[in-house]
C-alpha positions in Angstrom: 19.0 0.9 23.0 21.1 2.2 20.1 20.9 1.3 16.4 24.5 0.4 16.1 25.6 -3.0 14.6 24.9 -5.8 17.1 22.2 -4.0 19.0 19.4 -4.2 16.4 16.2 -6.2 17.2 12.7 -6.9 16.1 9.7 -6.4 18.5 6.4 -7.8 17.4 3.3 -6.1 18.9 0.5 -8.6 18.5 -3.0 -9.4 19.8 -6.6 -9.6 18.7 -8.4 -6.7 17.0 -9.1 -3.9 19.5 -6.2 -4.9 21.8 -4.4 -1.6 21.1 -1.7 -2.5 18.6 -2.0 0.7 16.5 -2.2 2.8 19.7 0.7 1.3 21.6 2.9 0.3 18.6 4.1 3.8 17.8 4.7 4.6 21.5 6.7 1.4 22.1 8.7 2.1 19.0 9.5 5.6 20.2 10.4 4.3 23.7 12.8 1.8 22.1 14.3 4.2 19.5 13.0 1.9 16.7 11.1 2.3 13.5 7.5 1.2 13.3 6.2 -1.1 10.5 2.4 -1.5 10.6 0.7 -4.2 8.5 -2.6 -2.3 8.7 -1.0 0.6 6.9 0.3 -1.7 4.2 -3.1 -3.3 3.8 -4.8 0.1 3.6 -2.6 1.1 0.6 -3.4 -2.2 -1.2 -7.1 -1.8 -0.4 -7.1 1.8 -1.6 -5.4 0.9 -4.9 -8.6 -0.6 -6.4 -10.4 1.8 -8.7 -13.1 3.0 -8.6 -13.7 1.1 -5.4 -12.5 -2.1 -3.6 -14.8 -5.1 -4.3 -14.7 -6.3 -0.7 -17.6 -7.9 1.2 -18.4 -7.9 4.9 -16.1 -10.2 6.8 -14.0 -11.0 3.8 -10.9 -9.0 2.9 -9.8 -10.9 -0.2 -11.7 -9.4 -3.1 -13.6 -11.4 -5.7 -13.9 -10.3 -9.3 -15.9 -12.3 -11.9 -15.7 -15.4 -9.6 -11.9 -15.0 -9.1 -10.5 -14.5 -5.6 -7.4 -12.4 -5.2 -5.3 -13.2 -2.1 -4.9 -9.6 -1.0 -4.3 -10.7 2.6 -1.3 -12.8 1.6 0.1 -9.9 -0.5 -0.1 -7.6 2.5 1.7 -10.2 4.7 4.4 -10.7 2.1 5.1 -7.0 1.9 4.9 -6.7 5.7 7.4 -9.5 6.3 9.7 -8.3 3.4 9.8 -4.9 5.0 10.7 -6.3 8.4 13.5 -8.4 6.9 15.0 -5.6 4.9 14.7 -2.8 7.5 16.0 -5.0 10.4 19.2 -5.3 8.5 19.8 -1.6 9.2 17.8 -0.4 12.2 15.7 -1.8 15.1 12.1 -2.5 14.2 8.8 -2.6 16.0 6.2 -4.4 13.8 2.6 -4.5 14.7 0.0 -6.9 13.5 -2.3 -9.7 14.7 -1.3 -13.2 13.8 -4.8 -14.6 13.3 -4.2 -17.6 11.0 -1.8 -20.5 10.7 -0.7 -19.4 7.2 0.6 -16.1 8.4 2.3 -17.7 11.3 4.0 -20.1 8.9 5.0 -17.1 6.7 6.6 -15.4 9.7 8.4 -18.5 10.7 10.2 -18.6 7.3 11.1 -14.9 7.7 12.3 -15.5 11.2 14.8 -18.1 10.0 16.4 -15.4 7.8 16.6 -12.7 10.5 19.9 -12.1 12.1 18.6 -10.1 15.1 16.8 -11.2 18.3 13.0 -11.1 18.4 10.7 -10.3 21.3 6.9 -10.3 21.2 4.6 -7.9 23.1 1.3 -9.8 23.1 -1.6 -7.5 24.0 -4.5 -9.3 25.7 -7.6 -8.1 27.5 -11.3 -8.6 28.4 -13.1 -9.8 25.3 -16.0 -7.5 25.7 -13.8 -4.4 26.2 -11.8 -5.2 23.1 -14.8 -5.9 20.9 -16.4 -2.6 22.1 -13.3 -0.8 20.9 -13.6 -2.6 17.5 -17.2 -1.6 17.1 -16.6 2.0 18.2 -13.6 2.3 15.9 -15.7 0.9 12.9 -18.4 3.6 13.6 -15.9 6.5 13.6 -16.5 9.0 10.7 -12.8 8.7 9.7 -12.6 4.9 10.0 -10.9 3.1 7.1 -13.3 0.7 5.3 -11.1 -2.2 6.4 -12.0 -1.4 10.0 -15.7 -1.4 9.2 -15.3 -4.8 7.4 -13.3 -6.3 10.3 -16.1 -6.4 12.9 -17.5 -9.8 12.0 -14.1 -11.4 11.8 -13.1 -9.8 15.1 -16.1 -11.2 16.9 -15.3 -14.7 15.6 -11.6 -14.6 16.3 -12.0 -13.2 19.8 -13.9 -16.3 20.9 -10.5 -17.9 21.6 -7.7 -16.4 23.7 -4.9 -14.9 21.6 -1.9 -17.2 21.2 1.5 -15.5 20.9 3.6 -16.4 17.9 6.9 -16.5 19.8 7.7 -19.2 22.4 7.5 -18.8 26.1 10.4 -16.7 27.4 10.3 -14.4 24.3 6.9 -13.0 25.1 5.8 -10.1 27.3 2.0 -10.2 27.8 0.3 -6.9 28.5 -3.3 -6.5 29.7 -4.9 -3.7 27.7 -8.4 -3.9 29.0 -7.9 -0.4 30.3 -5.7 1.0 27.6 -5.2 4.3 29.3 -3.5 2.6 32.2 -0.8 0.8 30.2 2.7 1.9 31.1 4.8 2.0 27.9 8.0 2.6 29.8 7.5 -0.6 31.7 6.9 -2.5 28.5 10.1 -1.0 27.1 12.0 -2.0 30.2 10.7 -5.6 29.9 11.7 -5.7 26.2 15.2 -4.6 27.0 15.5 -7.2 29.7 14.5 -10.0 27.3 16.8 -8.7 24.6 19.7 -8.6 27.0 19.3 -12.4 27.5 19.4 -13.2 23.8 21.6 -11.8 21.0 21.6 -14.9 18.8 20.2 -14.7 15.2 16.4 -15.0 15.0 16.0 -15.8 18.7 
């Protein structure tokens, strides 16, 4: 898939925590000759910007200072969506993030209306216990970002319900990542190309 005018696209890589977004996202982007935008990486930079340390609490990303809550989550989403909108004007994009709340789905819907390229979603799903095990092991890793350590409680709560894709049926490829090592990225890329071939209308 080239990056020439008329062939650009956005692929969302979504799913619950532990589904493999940060593992598969770069590989999918490479297979599709697209650039990767990771909301986690954006959030890490915001989190790390607090000095001398981030005032986060377990299970709550948005920091509280002197009784005031700062909507850091909304800031990271605003930057994430702005980057998708700007970059997709020039090249194809793979953007990876969960869509855990209605407010970030609503924010994406507003961005979607302004995009002039087709959109496909790769929704990663899997066995709840397997995904939560990944989340817990990742949080215990020596090099884990503090956000990953704080995310365990939220992941346990959110994973109680099946992940709901943000795009409509017919624009979604569902991939079982219970066994992450067995996932065939080339097959995912082929499926994405097939869906893109059926739709070249703005924001579709």
